[in-house]
Steps between C-alpha positions, in 0.01 A plus 500: 500500500375178340262300718613146582144366467379687193365193318267215587776250414752663737244492782413134433867402489556674834198330662610158370854547632364614836246218525715218363871576561590137423284477189126476438316233700133406513307701756279205591736201522844669496625300202770664288360316197311782330445607141466857379182595319418841357131568459362801315184697568317650205277806507136415433452826311808511276622141503855622571721345764477727804739320733700184541477292817818325608383172649661185633360150488603242758609180324425270795223260398308533826526881515485671156455838672517810281643814661698818442730725701191704593295209636407556863665842516378855538517536121283196417183564294584864432463677168749769602847456345777389737712815449206701637465259793871522578495880488191507724673272754804727497288814544281357777789350695718810494597578861558867410127573495163368403336548165134576447273291279462798263878534473533126436230526233683791336850343516381171348268659245203299626169643379287386792535607862334173600768294322775699672324451836475121451865486394612693810276290724649172370856624534452643849335176609797302369747736667338426835582131462823390659771397250387415146459825315717703736829368356377560146375845597843610614658381177230653280519826694875520441455441128253789472691737727627696200155570357 
């Protein structure tokens, strides 16, 4: 079965639709006047583009805030790809049973136990919060149910 969130773009589109059902608005001032900006990050070693950041710029003169769909979320400032995050959320929120850190590490192909531990810790902390991630968790879990 093909995963619904197999690409970074599919995950970003889902997060944007969930966060801004009426269209993108500035996170600081709430203005719908925003411009799309795509920023690239180059590898210091090879000089190749390693990833693109999908950013928004608020066009209000007094605000000019730059943000993305990940700003202020569980996924903010993470080097792990969103498809891996989404799968980890689905695995850790499965009501059928709990998953160990080692199993999470193996399923995601993460080389470091410590990285898998931090990932699980952040997700479990977010799951304890009321609302917020819980709605997204149910939807993400359903999308990965066929894995």
